[in-house]
N, C-alpha and C positions, 0 to 999 in steps of 0.2 A: 681788585682787579675783576675787570669787564667777563663772563667765561668768552662768548665770542676774541675775545683782547688774547687768554691766555689760553686757547684754540688754536688761533692762526702763533703763537707763539712757537707749541708745541707743531703746532703740522712746519714751522720755518725750520724746525730744529732736526726735530725729526728726519726728516724730508735730508737735506746737509747728513744727517750718523750713513743712510740707508745707501746714497745715491749712487756709489758706485759695485755692491754687494748686489739693489736691484737690476744693474743695469747688466751687470754680468747674469742674473738672472734668468731675464727679462730674453735675452738673445738669444740664451744656448738653449728657452724655451721654446721661444718659433722656431730655431733650426730642430730642434724636438717636434712641433710641431707639423713640419713637411716634412718630417725622415724618409717617407715611405717615398714620397714625390721627389726627392733630392738624393740619384744611387750616389755622391759626395760623405754624404752624413750615414747612408746607412745600404751597403749593395741590395741590390735587386733579388730576389731568389729565381735562381735557376728554373724551368720545372725536366724534374727525370726523367725517360726511358719509357715508364710503369709511374702515373699517377694513379692517385689509389689506387695499391694493386699491392698487396701484400707483402712490405721488403726481403729478395732473399739471398742478403746479404749480411751475418754476423752481423753485433755493435763491434768486434775486432778486427770486420773484418774493411769495414768502413770505417775503424779507426788508423785500422796500418794503413789507412788510403792518409787517412791526414795528418801521417806522423813521416806520413814521403814527400810529404809535400817545403821543404825547407824554410820556408818566408815563416811557416808555422812554428818554429824552431820548437817542438815539442817529443820528446822520447817517453810519456808518464802521464794516463789521465788526467793526475792530479795537476798538468801544468795548462792543463784546460777549462777557463771562464765558466765557455758551458757550454751545451748540447742546445740543437733547439729542433725538435723536428718535426718536420711538414711533410704528413700523409698525402694532406689529398695533389703535392707537388713530388711528392717522390722521390726527394731530396732530405739530408743529412747535412746540418751543418754545423761547423767542429769553431770555435770561438775561439784562437790558444790568448794566454794572460797577455801576448804582444799586441791585442788586438786585430790580429790577421784572421780571416776567415776563410776554411772553405769548405766551398759545398759538395759534398756528394750525394753517387747514381744509387738508392736502395735499392736497386737492382742491376747495379751493374759496377759499384764501386767505381766507379768511373772518379777522377776530380774533373770537379766539373767549371767552378769556377773559385777563385781566389781573388779576393780581394780584402784593403784595409777598409773593417768596421772602426767610424769614431762616434758611432752616434754614443755608445758607452763616454767616453769621455766629458762628448757633449752633457748627459746625462748625469758625470760627476762633477761636471763645471756646477750646470744646474742647479743642483744639491749641495755645492763643498763639498765632495767627499774628495774628486781630489786636492784640497791640499791639504788637512784631514781630518780622524776627525772630529777632535776640539775644532775645530772652526765652522764644520758645521752642526753642531753642537751649540756652542757659543756668541759663533755671530752672527752666520746665516738664520736659526733658528732668532733668536733676539730681535734681528732683522724683520725675518716676517711678522713676526709680532707690533713691528716696531708701523711696517706695511698694514699690518690690521685696523693701527692705533688709527694710521694718517685715512685710512678709506671714514675711520666711522663722522673725526673729526671732518674732513673734505664735503662727508655728504652734509654735517650740520649748516656747517659754512658754506655752502651751498641753499638749501635749504631755508635760508633764518633772515635772507630778506625778501621772496618769498612768503613766510609766516604774517613776517612785520607792515609788510604793505599788505595782505589781507587782511589785520584784524586793526589794522591802521583805518581803511576799504571803510568796516566792518562797523568799525567805531563812527567812522562821518555819515555815514547814511545812520544808524541812530538818533545821535546828534541833531540830522535833522530831519527824524519825526515827531 
């Protein structure tokens, strides 16, 4: 079998195998690229009363404020998926395991904003961990390898006609001399 035919077959069947996973990866990746510009994906960070100032509230006081928000459904630190400090904005974000986020002013302890955060869900869709760790490792990872092979075969198949034409022209010129 000629190399070109083999690579076309690999390209054809490899594309079929990974089309669903790569569609999901591409769609989620596009949303992640614009997560700071699209509030639906990730809520914008609001500014506290005293940005760039040293926080006057203790962590326990800030956590107590977050705990008072019913949408977060938290009673303990272990129920948080992340705590994100934004000292330049004077805000700390408490993100609960249920993906609700409370932004709290580090100067006053006041809840400034409560929003649903979709970026973490989209990221888990992007890497396959949304489904299960084994899906990430045994379906998305091999799909990435296949995509790398498709990229390489695609480059080869793209440039092959150009290289063949250049060689043909070179032989033609050499024969004329």
